[in-house]
C-alpha positions as CSV (number, residue, x, y, z in Angstrom):
1,M,32.9,-28.7,-78.5
2,L,34.5,-31.2,-76.6
3,D,37.9,-30.9,-78.9
4,R,37.7,-26.6,-77.7
5,L,37.4,-28.0,-73.8
6,R,40.6,-30.4,-74.5
7,R,42.7,-27.6,-75.5
8,L,42.1,-25.7,-72.6
9,P,44.2,-25.5,-69.8
10,P,43.6,-27.2,-66.2
11,R,43.1,-23.8,-64.8
12,T,40.6,-22.5,-67.2
13,L,38.9,-25.6,-67.3
14,G,38.1,-25.5,-64.2
15,F,36.9,-21.3,-63.5
16,A,34.8,-22.2,-66.9
17,S,33.2,-25.7,-64.9
18,L,32.6,-23.3,-62.4
19,A,31.1,-20.0,-64.1
20,A,29.8,-22.2,-66.7
21,V,27.7,-24.8,-64.9
22,V,26.6,-23.3,-61.6
23,L,26.3,-19.7,-63.4
24,L,24.3,-20.7,-65.6
25,L,22.6,-23.5,-64.2
26,L,21.9,-23.2,-61.0
27,A,21.3,-18.7,-61.2
28,L,18.7,-19.6,-63.7
29,L,17.1,-22.2,-61.3
30,G,17.2,-19.6,-58.9
31,V,20.4,-21.5,-56.4
32,R,22.3,-18.1,-56.4
33,S,23.2,-19.0,-53.2
34,L,25.5,-21.7,-54.3
35,A,26.2,-19.2,-57.4
36,R,27.4,-16.6,-55.0
37,L,29.6,-19.3,-53.3
38,A,31.6,-20.4,-56.4
39,I,32.6,-17.1,-57.1
40,A,33.4,-16.0,-53.7
41,T,35.7,-19.1,-53.6
42,E,37.5,-18.1,-56.8
43,L,38.0,-14.5,-56.4
44,R,39.7,-15.4,-52.8
45,H,41.8,-18.1,-54.4
46,A,43.0,-15.8,-57.3
47,A,44.1,-13.4,-54.8
48,A,45.9,-15.6,-52.3
49,N,48.0,-16.7,-55.4
50,R,49.2,-13.2,-55.3
51,G,49.9,-13.0,-51.9
52,L,46.9,-10.7,-51.2
53,R,43.4,-11.1,-49.4
54,A,40.2,-10.5,-50.5
55,S,37.8,-9.1,-48.9
56,W,33.8,-7.4,-49.6
57,R,30.9,-6.1,-47.7
58,R,28.1,-7.7,-50.0
59,L,28.2,-10.0,-53.2
60,E,25.1,-10.1,-55.1
61,M,23.3,-12.1,-58.1
62,H,21.0,-10.0,-60.2
63,G,19.0,-11.4,-63.0
64,G,21.5,-14.6,-63.4
65,F,24.1,-12.9,-65.3
66,E,25.4,-10.0,-63.1
67,V,27.6,-10.1,-60.4
68,R,27.8,-7.0,-57.9
69,L,30.1,-6.5,-55.2
70,R,30.2,-3.9,-52.9
71,D,33.5,-3.0,-50.6
72,L,35.6,-5.3,-51.9
73,A,39.2,-4.7,-51.0
74,F,42.7,-6.4,-51.9
75,V,44.8,-6.1,-49.0
76,R,48.5,-7.4,-49.2
77,V,49.1,-10.5,-46.9
78,A,52.8,-9.5,-46.1
79,D,52.2,-6.1,-44.5
80,A,48.6,-5.4,-44.4
81,D,48.7,-2.6,-46.9
82,T,45.1,-2.0,-48.9
83,L,46.5,-2.0,-52.7
84,F,42.8,-2.0,-54.0
85,R,39.8,-1.2,-52.8
86,V,36.3,-0.8,-54.5
87,G,33.0,0.9,-53.5
88,R,31.4,-0.7,-56.1
89,L,31.9,-3.5,-59.3
90,A,29.4,-4.6,-61.0
91,I,30.5,-6.9,-64.0
92,A,27.7,-8.3,-66.7
93,L,28.6,-12.0,-68.3
94,D,27.3,-12.9,-71.8
95,P,24.9,-15.4,-71.9
96,W,26.8,-17.1,-75.0
97,S,29.8,-17.3,-73.6
98,L,28.6,-19.4,-70.9
99,L,27.5,-22.0,-73.1
100,A,30.3,-22.4,-74.8
101,F,31.9,-23.1,-71.6
102,S,34.6,-19.6,-72.0
103,P,32.9,-16.9,-69.6
104,E,33.0,-13.7,-70.6
105,P,32.2,-10.0,-69.4
106,A,29.9,-8.2,-71.4
107,S,30.3,-4.8,-69.3
108,V,32.1,-3.6,-66.8
109,T,31.4,-0.9,-64.0
110,L,33.5,0.5,-61.6
111,E,32.9,3.0,-59.2
112,D,35.1,5.1,-56.1
113,A,37.8,2.5,-56.5
114,H,41.2,3.4,-55.6
115,L,44.8,1.6,-56.9
116,S,47.8,2.2,-54.9
117,V,51.3,1.0,-56.1
118,A,54.7,1.2,-53.6
119,P,57.4,1.6,-56.2
120,G,61.0,-0.2,-55.6
121,S,63.3,2.6,-55.2
122,D,67.1,2.1,-56.1
123,N,70.1,3.5,-54.4
124,G,71.3,5.8,-57.0
125,A,74.6,3.4,-58.3
126,A,77.1,5.6,-60.0
127,D,77.8,4.6,-63.6
128,I,80.6,2.2,-63.5
129,E,79.9,-0.3,-60.8
130,V,82.4,-2.9,-60.0
131,D,82.0,-6.0,-61.6
132,L,81.6,-8.3,-59.1
133,L,79.1,-6.3,-57.5
134,R,77.1,-5.8,-60.4
135,D,77.3,-9.1,-61.5
136,R,76.1,-10.8,-57.8
137,A,73.1,-7.8,-58.0
138,L,72.3,-8.9,-61.9
139,R,71.7,-12.6,-60.4
140,A,70.0,-11.4,-57.4
141,R,67.3,-9.1,-59.2
142,Q,66.7,-12.1,-62.1
143,P,63.1,-12.1,-60.6
144,A,62.8,-8.8,-60.8
145,A,63.7,-8.6,-64.6
146,E,61.2,-11.9,-64.9
147,R,58.3,-9.6,-63.5
148,V,59.1,-7.2,-66.0
149,R,59.3,-9.0,-68.9
150,R,55.9,-10.6,-67.8
151,A,54.5,-7.1,-67.5
152,A,55.7,-6.5,-71.1
153,D,53.9,-9.7,-72.5
154,A,50.8,-8.6,-70.6
155,V,51.2,-5.1,-72.2
156,A,51.7,-7.0,-75.2
157,R,48.6,-9.1,-74.6
158,V,46.3,-6.3,-73.7
159,A,47.3,-4.7,-77.0
160,L,45.9,-7.5,-78.7
161,A,42.8,-8.0,-77.2
162,P,40.0,-7.2,-80.0
163,A,39.5,-3.5,-79.2
164,R,36.7,-3.0,-81.4
165,R,34.9,-6.3,-79.2
166,L,36.2,-5.7,-75.9
167,P,33.4,-5.5,-72.7
168,E,31.7,-2.1,-72.2
169,L,33.8,-0.2,-69.6
170,H,32.5,2.6,-67.1
171,L,34.5,4.2,-64.5
172,R,33.4,6.7,-62.1
173,D,35.9,8.4,-59.1
174,V,38.7,6.1,-59.7
175,S,42.0,6.8,-58.8
176,A,45.6,5.3,-58.5
177,E,48.5,6.7,-57.1
178,S,52.3,5.4,-56.8
179,R,54.1,6.4,-53.5
180,P,57.1,9.1,-53.3
181,T,60.3,7.4,-52.8
182,D,63.4,9.2,-51.8
183,E,64.5,9.3,-55.3
184,S,61.3,10.2,-56.9
185,A,57.8,11.8,-56.2
186,G,54.7,10.1,-56.2
187,V,52.3,9.9,-59.4
188,R,48.6,10.3,-58.7
189,A,45.8,9.9,-61.3
190,A,42.4,10.4,-61.3
191,I,40.0,9.4,-63.5
192,A,35.9,11.2,-63.0
193,S,35.0,9.5,-65.8
194,L,35.7,6.9,-68.4
195,D,33.5,5.2,-71.2
196,L,34.3,2.6,-73.5
197,T,31.6,1.9,-75.8
198,H,30.8,0.8,-79.6
199,R,29.3,2.3,-82.2
200,G,29.3,1.4,-86.0
201,G,31.2,-1.7,-85.5
202,G,34.2,0.4,-84.1
203,A,35.0,1.3,-80.6
204,H,34.6,4.8,-78.9
205,L,36.5,5.9,-75.9
206,A,35.7,9.4,-74.1
207,G,36.9,10.1,-69.9
208,S,38.0,13.2,-67.8
209,G,40.1,13.6,-65.0
210,T,43.4,14.8,-63.6
211,L,46.9,13.5,-63.8
212,G,49.3,14.5,-61.5
213,L,52.8,15.1,-62.4
214,E,54.5,18.2,-61.3
215,H,50.9,20.2,-60.7
216,P,47.7,18.3,-61.0
217,M,46.9,17.8,-64.7
218,P,42.9,18.2,-65.2
219,F,42.5,16.0,-68.9
220,E,40.0,14.9,-71.5
221,L,39.9,12.5,-73.7
222,T,38.1,11.5,-77.1
223,L,39.3,8.2,-79.0
224,D,37.7,6.4,-81.9
225,Y,38.9,3.6,-83.1
226,A,36.9,2.8,-86.7
227,R,35.9,-0.6,-88.0
228,N,38.2,0.2,-91.0
229,D,41.1,1.0,-88.6
230,R,41.4,4.2,-88.4
231,L,42.4,5.9,-85.0
232,A,41.5,9.3,-84.3
233,G,41.4,11.0,-81.1
234,T,42.2,14.5,-78.8
235,L,43.7,14.5,-75.8
236,W,43.5,17.9,-74.1
237,F,45.6,19.1,-70.8
238,G,45.1,21.7,-68.5
239,V,49.2,23.1,-67.2
240,A,48.7,25.4,-64.4
241,D,51.1,28.9,-65.0
242,T,51.8,29.7,-61.6
243,V,53.7,33.4,-62.9
244,R,50.7,34.3,-64.6
245,R,48.4,32.5,-62.0
246,A,46.3,31.2,-65.1
247,T,45.6,27.9,-67.1
248,D,47.2,26.8,-70.5
249,T,46.1,24.7,-72.8
250,L,48.3,21.6,-74.3
251,T,46.7,19.7,-76.5
252,V,47.5,16.6,-78.7
253,R,45.5,15.1,-81.5
254,V,45.9,12.1,-83.7
255,D,44.9,10.6,-87.1
256,G,46.0,7.4,-88.0
257,R,46.1,3.7,-88.7
258,L,46.1,1.1,-85.9
259,E,46.6,-2.5,-87.3
260,Q,45.7,-6.0,-85.0
261,D,47.3,-8.8,-86.5
262,R,46.8,-11.0,-83.6
263,H,47.1,-14.6,-85.1
264,R,50.9,-13.2,-86.1
265,G,50.8,-11.3,-82.8
266,I,51.5,-7.8,-84.1
267,V,50.2,-4.4,-83.2
268,R,51.3,-1.7,-86.0
269,L,51.0,1.4,-86.1
270,A,50.7,3.2,-89.5
271,P,54.3,5.1,-90.2
272,D,52.1,7.9,-91.9
273,T,50.1,8.3,-88.7
274,Q,49.9,11.9,-88.4
275,V,49.9,13.8,-84.6
276,W,49.9,17.2,-83.7
277,I,50.8,18.3,-80.1
278,G,49.3,21.9,-80.4
279,K,50.7,23.0,-84.0
280,L,53.7,21.1,-84.1
281,P,53.3,18.3,-87.0
282,L,54.5,14.5,-86.0
283,L,54.8,11.5,-88.1
284,L,54.7,8.3,-85.4
285,G,54.8,4.7,-86.5
286,G,55.5,1.5,-84.5
287,T,54.9,-2.1,-84.1
288,L,54.3,-4.3,-80.9
289,E,55.3,-8.1,-80.9
290,R,54.1,-10.4,-78.9
291,H,57.1,-12.5,-79.3
292,G,59.6,-11.2,-77.1
293,P,57.8,-8.6,-76.4
294,R,59.3,-6.4,-79.0
295,V,58.7,-2.8,-79.8
296,T,59.8,-0.5,-82.7
297,F,59.1,3.0,-82.8
298,A,59.9,6.2,-84.7
299,L,59.2,9.4,-85.0
300,A,60.0,12.3,-87.4
301,A,59.1,16.2,-87.3
302,D,60.1,18.7,-89.6
303,G,60.5,22.2,-89.6
304,L,60.7,23.1,-85.9
305,T,60.9,26.7,-84.9
306,A,61.4,28.2,-81.9
307,R,57.9,30.4,-82.4
308,R,55.9,27.4,-83.1
309,I,57.5,25.4,-80.5
310,E,56.4,28.4,-77.9
311,G,52.8,28.6,-79.8
312,S,52.0,24.8,-78.7
313,I,53.9,23.8,-75.7
314,P,52.5,26.0,-72.7
315,A,55.6,28.0,-71.1
316,P,55.3,25.7,-67.7
317,L,56.7,23.2,-69.3
318,L,59.1,24.7,-71.1
319,G,60.9,26.3,-68.4
320,P,64.4,27.9,-68.8
321,L,63.9,27.2,-72.3
322,T,61.4,30.3,-73.2
323,Q,64.2,32.7,-72.3
324,L,66.3,31.5,-75.6
325,A,66.0,33.5,-78.6
326,V,66.9,31.0,-81.3
327,A,67.0,31.4,-85.1
328,G,67.1,28.7,-87.8
329,S,64.7,25.7,-87.9
330,F,65.6,22.1,-87.1
331,D,64.1,18.5,-88.5
332,Y,64.4,16.0,-85.4
333,R,64.3,11.7,-85.9
334,L,64.0,9.5,-83.1
335,A,63.8,5.8,-83.2
336,L,63.2,2.9,-80.7
337,D,64.0,-1.1,-81.4
338,L,63.4,-2.7,-78.3
339,D,63.4,-6.7,-77.7
340,V,62.5,-7.7,-74.2
341,A,63.9,-10.5,-74.2
342,R,67.4,-9.7,-75.9
343,P,67.9,-6.6,-74.2
344,D,71.9,-6.2,-75.5
345,S,70.1,-6.0,-79.0
346,V,68.3,-2.6,-78.2
347,A,68.8,0.3,-81.1
348,F,68.3,3.4,-80.3
349,R,68.6,6.8,-82.5
350,A,68.0,10.6,-82.0
351,D,69.2,13.5,-84.0
352,V,68.7,16.8,-84.6
353,I,69.1,18.2,-88.0
354,P,69.6,22.1,-87.5
355,H,68.8,24.7,-90.4
356,G,70.9,27.7,-89.9
357,L,69.9,27.4,-86.3
358,G,71.6,30.2,-84.1
359,L,70.9,31.3,-80.8
360,E,70.6,35.4,-80.8
361,A,71.9,37.7,-78.5
362,E,69.5,40.3,-78.1
363,G,66.6,38.4,-76.5
364,T,68.4,35.3,-75.2
365,T,68.1,36.1,-71.1
366,L,69.4,33.1,-69.8
367,P,73.2,33.3,-68.6
368,I,74.0,30.5,-71.5
369,L,75.9,32.7,-73.5
370,G,78.6,34.6,-71.1
371,L,80.2,30.8,-70.1
372,D,83.5,31.2,-71.6
373,E,84.1,34.6,-69.2
374,P,84.4,34.4,-65.7
375,F,80.7,34.5,-63.9
376,V,79.3,34.2,-60.6
377,A,77.6,30.8,-61.0
378,T,74.0,30.2,-58.9
379,I,73.9,26.7,-58.5
380,H,70.7,24.8,-57.9
381,L,71.0,22.4,-54.9
382,P,68.2,19.6,-54.0
383,H,65.6,20.4,-51.8
384,D,65.1,24.2,-53.5
385,R,68.4,25.4,-52.0
386,Y,71.3,27.3,-53.5
387,A,75.3,27.9,-53.5
388,M,76.9,31.0,-55.2
389,R,80.3,30.6,-56.6
390,D,82.8,32.9,-58.3
391,L,84.3,31.1,-61.4
392,S,87.1,34.0,-61.3
393,S,90.7,34.4,-60.1
394,A,88.8,36.8,-57.7
395,N,88.3,33.2,-55.7
396,P,91.1,31.4,-54.4
397,M,89.0,28.4,-54.9
398,F,88.6,28.7,-58.1
399,R,91.1,26.4,-60.3
400,P,91.5,26.5,-63.7
401,L,91.6,23.4,-65.3
402,E,94.9,23.1,-65.7
403,A,95.8,23.5,-62.4
404,I,93.3,20.3,-61.3
405,D,95.6,16.8,-61.4
406,S,95.0,15.3,-64.3
407,T,94.5,12.1,-62.5
408,L,91.4,13.5,-60.5
409,V,90.0,15.2,-64.2
410,H,90.3,12.0,-65.7
411,A,89.0,9.9,-62.9
412,V,86.1,12.0,-62.5
413,V,85.2,12.1,-66.3
414,T,85.8,8.2,-66.2
415,N,83.2,7.2,-63.2
416,E,80.7,10.0,-64.3
417,D,80.6,10.4,-68.0
418,G,83.6,8.1,-69.3
419,G,82.5,9.2,-73.5
420,F,82.4,13.3,-72.9
421,F,85.2,14.0,-74.8
422,H,83.1,12.1,-77.8
423,H,79.7,13.0,-77.3
424,R,77.8,16.5,-78.1
425,G,75.9,16.5,-75.1
426,F,73.7,13.4,-74.9
427,N,75.3,9.7,-75.3
428,L,73.6,7.5,-77.2
429,E,75.7,4.8,-76.5
430,A,75.5,5.2,-73.3
431,M,71.6,5.4,-73.7
432,R,71.6,1.9,-75.1
433,G,73.8,0.6,-72.1
434,A,71.4,2.0,-70.0
435,L,68.4,0.3,-71.5
436,A,69.8,-3.1,-71.9
437,E,71.4,-3.4,-68.3
438,N,68.4,-1.6,-66.6
439,L,66.2,-4.5,-68.3
440,R,68.4,-7.4,-67.7
441,A,67.8,-6.2,-63.6
442,G,64.8,-5.8,-63.8
443,G,65.0,-1.9,-62.3
444,Y,66.6,1.2,-62.6
445,R,70.3,0.3,-62.2
446,R,72.2,2.3,-64.3
447,G,71.6,5.9,-65.9
448,A,72.7,7.6,-69.3
449,G,73.2,11.4,-68.0
450,T,76.0,13.1,-68.9
451,I,78.4,15.8,-67.6
452,T,77.1,18.3,-69.9
453,M,73.5,17.5,-69.0
454,Q,75.0,17.9,-65.1
455,L,75.8,21.4,-65.6
456,V,72.6,22.6,-67.2
457,R,70.9,20.9,-64.3
458,N,73.3,22.5,-61.4
459,L,73.5,25.8,-63.2
460,Y,69.4,26.6,-64.6
461,L,66.8,23.5,-64.0
462,G,67.5,22.1,-60.0
463,H,66.9,18.4,-59.2
464,Q,63.6,17.9,-59.7
465,R,62.7,14.4,-60.7
466,T,59.7,15.1,-63.5
467,L,59.6,14.6,-67.3
468,S,59.7,18.2,-68.6
469,R,62.9,18.6,-66.6
470,K,64.1,15.7,-68.1
471,A,63.4,17.2,-71.5
472,Q,64.9,21.2,-70.8
473,E,67.9,18.7,-69.5
474,I,68.4,17.5,-73.1
475,V,67.3,20.2,-74.7
476,L,69.6,23.0,-73.0
477,A,72.6,19.9,-72.7
478,W,72.4,19.6,-76.8
479,V,72.5,24.3,-76.8
480,L,75.0,24.2,-74.5
481,E,77.5,22.0,-76.8
482,H,75.9,23.3,-80.3
483,L,75.6,27.1,-80.4
484,T,77.8,28.7,-77.9
485,G,80.5,28.0,-78.9
486,V,81.4,27.2,-75.1
487,S,84.8,24.3,-75.5
488,K,84.2,20.6,-74.4
489,Q,87.3,21.9,-72.1
490,R,85.8,24.7,-70.4
491,V,83.0,22.9,-69.7
492,L,84.7,20.5,-67.9
493,E,86.2,23.4,-66.0
494,I,83.1,24.9,-64.8
495,Y,82.0,21.5,-63.9
496,L,84.8,20.8,-61.7
497,N,84.5,24.2,-59.8
498,I,80.7,24.0,-59.2
499,I,79.7,20.3,-58.2
500,E,78.8,19.2,-55.1
501,W,81.7,16.7,-53.1
502,G,80.2,16.6,-50.0
503,P,77.7,18.9,-47.6
504,G,78.7,22.4,-48.8
505,I,81.5,21.5,-50.6
506,H,81.4,22.8,-54.6
507,G,84.7,22.6,-56.8
508,A,88.0,20.3,-57.0
509,A,90.1,22.7,-54.4
510,E,87.4,22.6,-52.1
511,A,87.0,19.6,-52.1
512,T,90.5,18.1,-52.0
513,H,91.1,20.6,-49.0
514,Y,88.0,19.7,-46.7
515,Y,89.1,16.2,-47.2
516,F,93.0,15.7,-47.0
517,G,93.8,19.3,-46.6
518,A,95.6,19.4,-50.0
519,D,95.5,21.6,-53.7
520,P,93.9,19.9,-56.5
521,A,96.8,19.9,-58.4
522,H,98.5,17.7,-55.9
523,V,96.4,14.4,-55.3
524,T,97.4,11.1,-55.0
525,T,96.4,8.2,-57.3
526,A,94.2,6.7,-54.6
527,Q,92.9,10.2,-53.5
528,A,91.5,11.2,-56.5
529,L,89.9,8.0,-57.1
530,F,88.4,8.0,-54.1
531,L,87.0,11.6,-54.8
532,S,85.3,10.2,-58.0
533,T,83.3,7.7,-56.3
534,L,81.5,10.8,-54.2
535,L,80.1,12.6,-56.6
536,P,76.7,10.1,-56.9
537,A,75.8,11.0,-53.4
538,P,77.9,13.5,-52.0
539,N,76.0,14.0,-48.9
540,R,76.6,9.8,-48.1
541,W,80.5,10.4,-47.9
542,R,81.1,9.3,-44.5
543,G,79.4,5.8,-45.8
544,K,82.1,4.9,-47.3
545,F,84.3,4.2,-44.5
546,D,83.5,1.5,-41.5
547,R,83.9,2.0,-37.7
548,D,87.1,2.2,-38.0
549,G,87.9,4.7,-40.4
550,A,89.4,2.7,-42.9
551,V,87.3,2.6,-46.5
552,R,84.9,-0.3,-47.2
553,V,85.8,-3.0,-49.4
554,G,83.5,-2.2,-51.9
555,T,84.2,1.4,-52.6
556,R,88.2,0.3,-53.1
557,Q,86.9,-2.2,-55.4
558,Q,85.1,0.5,-56.9
559,M,88.1,2.7,-57.1
560,R,90.1,-0.3,-59.0
561,F,87.5,-0.4,-61.3
562,I,87.5,3.0,-62.1
563,A,91.5,2.7,-62.2
564,R,91.2,0.1,-64.9
565,A,88.5,1.7,-66.6
566,M,91.2,4.8,-66.9
567,A,94.3,2.8,-68.0
568,A,92.0,1.3,-70.6
569,R,91.4,4.8,-72.3
570,G,95.0,5.5,-72.0
571,W,94.7,8.0,-69.4
572,L,96.3,5.8,-66.6
573,D,100.0,3.6,-67.1
574,P,98.6,0.3,-66.3
575,E,101.4,-0.5,-63.8
576,A,99.9,2.2,-61.7
577,V,96.7,1.0,-61.2
578,P,96.3,-0.6,-57.4
579,E,95.3,-4.0,-56.1
580,V,92.1,-3.5,-54.0
581,E,94.0,-4.8,-51.0
582,S,96.9,-2.0,-51.3
583,L,94.6,0.6,-51.3
584,S,94.2,3.1,-48.9
585,V,92.6,6.7,-48.3
586,E,93.4,8.6,-45.2
587,I,91.4,11.5,-44.0
588,T,93.6,14.6,-43.2
589,G,91.9,17.5,-43.6
590,P,88.5,19.1,-41.8
591,A,86.5,16.5,-43.1
592,R,88.5,14.2,-40.0
593,D,86.2,15.9,-37.6
594,E,83.0,14.6,-39.5
595,L,84.7,11.0,-39.7
596,T,85.6,10.7,-36.0
597,G,82.3,12.7,-34.5
598,T,83.7,15.2,-32.5
599,A,82.2,17.9,-35.0
600,L,79.0,19.0,-35.2
601,R,77.7,17.2,-38.3
602,G,76.2,18.9,-41.6
603,A,73.1,16.9,-41.4
604,V,69.6,17.6,-41.8
605,T,68.0,19.5,-38.4
606,P,64.5,19.1,-37.9
607,E,64.3,23.0,-38.4
608,G,65.6,22.3,-42.3
609,P,68.8,22.3,-44.1
610,P,72.1,23.8,-43.3
611,P,72.0,27.1,-45.0
612,A,74.3,27.2,-48.6
613,A,77.6,27.7,-47.5
614,P,78.8,31.4,-48.9
615,P,81.2,32.1,-51.4
616,P,85.2,31.9,-49.9
617,N,86.6,34.8,-49.1
């Protein structure tokens, strides 16, 4: 016993002394007031260490070993924001653990609780950033990166907890939400009931509730983790179909083996673990290692067909994919190896192995097969707005790719998707780079979207940031580049004629006319570089200038960085790369009135956003 006490860290030893001595001896002697005082002191101290203030209406001891709290709340001291509130919390301690000076709960009951999380937001930084600014930002975010590592370590420790010997858990009416930001919608989860109990030497989990994503999705869960490491269960979702005004069902089943090697700090999911999404059979496998932490994951699916997918995944989650008539089948492989402590070592692979895949013209109603011909594009804009553009010679603002200055074309490609001419819709190298950089920064700093993905988003999907929309975007980008026969040059041509360059400004010709009163065939290097910096956030173009109408230093640094990247790819003469001090851009087109404030600005009014610009005459 003394040897065990010597190995305990000071804080744990202090808490053990309080819990064991005070709760066991004093509570058994009936001196419950002193036990309550010890618990209250420890609770307030633990909250204060996290910048929180703990309060409650009632704290009671029952039977000597059960702690009950009523109306418990944790408030952030900095802004008086309530992060966590609980109507009733009851923790029953294991008496034998108190004798061992290592207090552990035997059961936890939580009722009427709410957790609120305010996620950090990002400013939608471009994929290419200035070296100096990026390094400074990463240094400033190091504490955030450390928080990510600690959070990953906490997940690993939870995964390694002895699942079949965990305290019994009973949750009733517990909810959690992440608050919305400008970049993302809030997510809310509500647990009506969740029970973790023990049976036959194993653990049984059962629960129900609602998960709020695009639409509230009711769910039911049952999961058994047996003594022999077998893991089996079912997760059911109800998916609202707003078109049919009905609820579809998404069912996920799992049957495999999960081994917890706590001595080596590794959790292993057997590689032959079977998962069914509806009727779609998948094989999963992977590991989670405490050291790092490091996670590996592998997924394999064979013989997938459009019919099996549509029969397994509800139509609202497939979206416009239901408008494709696809013949043949395909296999899919996905693999990830990520060490949180070594972000640059990340390995990511995703492969589609087609077997006679093809789009059938008869039955495909999504306008994706006629992109080689002139057409009128319906452009999806944020906030459920639309614009129309005629991509033909009938529109004087339409420009074939060869009629756009190559410097402007290559500046846009460099800033938006440097690997455009080498990938086929999805850039694996960019995905690996984004994962590594976001881990180093401790938050979202870089995306892995491609020009093709942006194009299908603008033509078919809209700008809602949801998991189903992102999956649809990836699939449609793959279909566009593999099954339609549309060339890279045509994809780029359409993109450069519909992408938004400012409020109501679509396409290179409208942009060069609006900002410079010029044709896109005749722009200077500085003008091309400037225009390329607008695309990540076109409605914020005025922020590129200072009060005197000069381009800000940060924008000029980014322009030079893009120019250097163009030169490295052979798209710009190295001698033509401008110095930051020499870069200047003068707005001479209609945008000048916007910049000087002499015309009405195209900002959102109290009545709503301005109407979409009509097609040019």
